[in-house]
N, C-alpha and C positions, 0 to 999 in steps of 0.2 A: 135446569133447575130440580129434575124431579128425583135427586142422589141427597136433596137436601130434608128434612124433616120440614111439616107444614109450621110447628113452631120455632119455626126457625126463620122460618122463609117471613113468616107473618104473626112477628114477634107481638105480643099483647101489651109489653111493658109499654112500650112508646105510645101507646093507645089511651092504656089509665093512666099516665102522666098526663096527655094533652087534656083528657077529658075531666081530670080534677082540675088542671092548672085552667080551664074554660070559665069552671062550674067557681073555682076563687077569685078568679080574674076579671070576670062580669062584674064583678062589683068596682071595678078600679079602672073602666072601659072612658074615652071621651066619650060625651054622648053626642049624639050622631050617629048618618047612617053608614058615613065613610069609616069611621073608626071601627063600628062593630063588623061590619064587612073587613074590613085590615085586618083586624082580631081574628076573627074568625079563620080566615085563609092564611095569615101567621101560620096558626098552632096546627092547622089542618096542612100543611106544606110540612114543619116539623113532623107530624104524625110519618106524612108521606114517608119521607126521607130515610126516617131512623124504623119504623114498622112494619115497613113492605121487603120485598124480594132485591128492593134497592139498594139495603141494607147488605145483604149479604154480596152481591154484586160488587160492591164500592171497594170490599176487602179479597176481590180477585181480580178488579179491573181499575188500572187510574183514568177510565173515562167516566165510570159507573162513580170510580169514589169524586172525581171534580163537578161533574152534573149534583152527585148530591151535596156537596159543599156549597156550591152554588143556588141551592133553593134554599141553603138557611141562612149561609152569610149574607148574601146576593140580595135577598128577597123578603125570608121569612123575618130575621131580626129589625131590616129596616119597617117593615109593617106594622110589628111590636112595638116599637120604639113611638111611631106613629098613632098607635089607637090608644095606650093605654094613659091615663090620666097624670098631669104635672105631680099632683095630690102623690101617686104613688110613685111615681121618679123622686121626688125629695125623700120618701123614706128608704127608697133603695140609698140613694149618697147621703143620705147621714149616717146609716153604716156602715159605709165607703168611709166618708172622710175625706183625709188629705190627702191616704193612699191613691184613693178614686179622683182623686182633681188633679193628679201629679201621673198615672195613669192616661188619662182621657187629653191631656197636651197631646196639640197634635204629631209632631214630630214623633212622640212616643207612640202614640200610637199608631200611626204610621209601620214604623217599625217593627212594634212587635206583631202586629196581623200579619205585614208581608214578611217578619224574618220569622214566622211558623211556617208561612209556606215554603220558603227556602229550606230549613231544618227539615221539615218532616219529608222534604222530596230527597235527602240524602239516602243512598240505595239501601247500605246496610239496614237506615234506623224504618225504612217503608215497611222493606221485606219483614222487618220483625215486628211491626204495627202490625201487620195484614195479618200473618200466622197464630197474633195473639188477642184474641176478640175484645178482652178486657180494655185492654189498651189500646185498641181501634176506638173503642167506645170513650176513652177518656180523652183521646185527643180530637174525637167529633166536641165533646164539651168542651173544650179549651176553646175552639174556635167557635164555639158559639159566644161565650166570655168574650175571646177577641175579636169576634163581628161586633157588637156591643160598643167593644171601647172605640172600634176606629170609626164608625155610623153616630157616636156621638157629637163632635164638634161641630157636627154639619147638620145633624136634627136634635140636637135638644130641646127639650117642650120646658125649660127650667130657669129661671134668671139665674139660681146657686150654681149650676155648670152651665154655663151659658153657649150659644152657638160661636161662629165665628162669624167674623162680617163677610156679605155674600161673595165678595173676589178674593178673600185667603180662603174661601171655601171651596170656591171653583177651583182655583190655586191647587188646595189639598188634595182634589178631588182627581186632578190632571197627575198628580205625582203617583197618588195610589195607581192609581190605571199604568203609568209607566214602570212602578215598582214590579214589575208582574215579567213584563217583557222576558229579561234574563233567561227566567224558567221556562215561558214559552219558547224562547228560544233553541234550547238545549235541546227539548222535548218533542217538538214537534220540526226542527229545521236543520238541526246540528247532527244529533245523536243516529248511527247510521245501524245501531245495534242495540236490542232491548235492556233498558237498565237495569229493570228490576225483576227478581227470577218468578213472583207473583205474577206479573203478566204473562212472562211466557210460560205460567201453567195454569193461567184460570181466564184468560182473554178469548178463549175457546165459548165462553160461556156467552158471551156477545157476538159470536162468530165472526169474531177477529182474529188478524195475528198480532201476534205482540207489540210489533213496529208499530203496526194502525192503531190500536188501544193507546197509546202513546202519545203517540202525534194527536189522535184525536181528543183527548186527556187535555194535552196543551192545548191545542186549539180550544174548546170549549171553554178551560179556563181561563183563555184572555178573552174571548169572544163576550163570554157571560160574564166578568166583571167592565168592561167596559160598556155594555148595554147597561148594568144594573150603576155604575157610575154616571152612565150619558144620561140616563131619566131623570134622576137626583142632580144633575148638574143644570140641564135643561129648565126646571122647577127652580131651581135656587137662581138660575139665570131669570129668567122670566117674573117673580116674584119678585126679585130687588128692581125690576126695568118698571113693575108697575107701581111699588109702593114708595120707591125711594129714589130712584133716577130721576136727576133735574129736579127735585123739590127744594134742594138744600139743607135737607133736614137726616142723610147718610152721613153715620158715623164715621170718624177716621178709623183708616183701615186698620184692622188686628183688635177693635171691639168688637163687643156682641153684638150679634145682627137681631134684629128686633122679634120682639115675642107680639102677639095677636093685639095686646094692650097698649105697644109701644107703634104699631099699625095705625090703630084705631086715633092713637093721638096725634097720629102724622095726618090720618085725612082730615081732620077736625082743623089743624090749623092751618091747611090747605085751603081747607072752605073756608076761614075767617079770612085769608088771604084775598080771595076773588072777591070777597061779598064787600072787603077794603078797597079794592081796587074800583 
């Protein structure tokens, strides 16, 4: 990495952007220790992904690119959704209106997010993105936006654009994990020769052969996504089991999952039933 200038390896622009977002976004955090730390960690991961040598490596190595994408779309974006207040997100969705509500429909969000993985994996396009830094930055920002759409159906904190029912959310995450399988199979199992010229030229930065770089990149993409989806999957399942299962209060499949106000109402009704019995 010594052949790259210091300001290329440690780009100050993402750090400045994260600092400004932290200063401004602090006013819109949810109260409590967890949202505060989720906000800090989410922004910190964005800075680490885009303002460190990982950004340079990502332009030359599929392994680094998939690691970078996982940090941002699989960890940072869900943390930021959870950390920011409902009032903030209501303001965001008012600006997007009907278009935003359409894009966060589960099928649309799944197709857009996973479709972007497939389109950018086309060898000619990927080689072009990796040799044009501005275009590579644009696709990074695109994936941040698409990750927001992808996670919204299962993490939405507002009634105006509500969450899926837990059962549907579990199915949604399961399908999301399966959708990346063809790309993983191509990169890590079927390909016999390097698909990307940039890997052949730059994989040495990680002391890997071009083929090893692509196979490891595919594994990171698939295993990382399953881990990220799995954590949310388990969280949704246990929360649903504790707060809705067996109480007779769960809504019909396809309706919005409960907000904190809904859960309080469930607990109140459950207590009333116990007192009456």
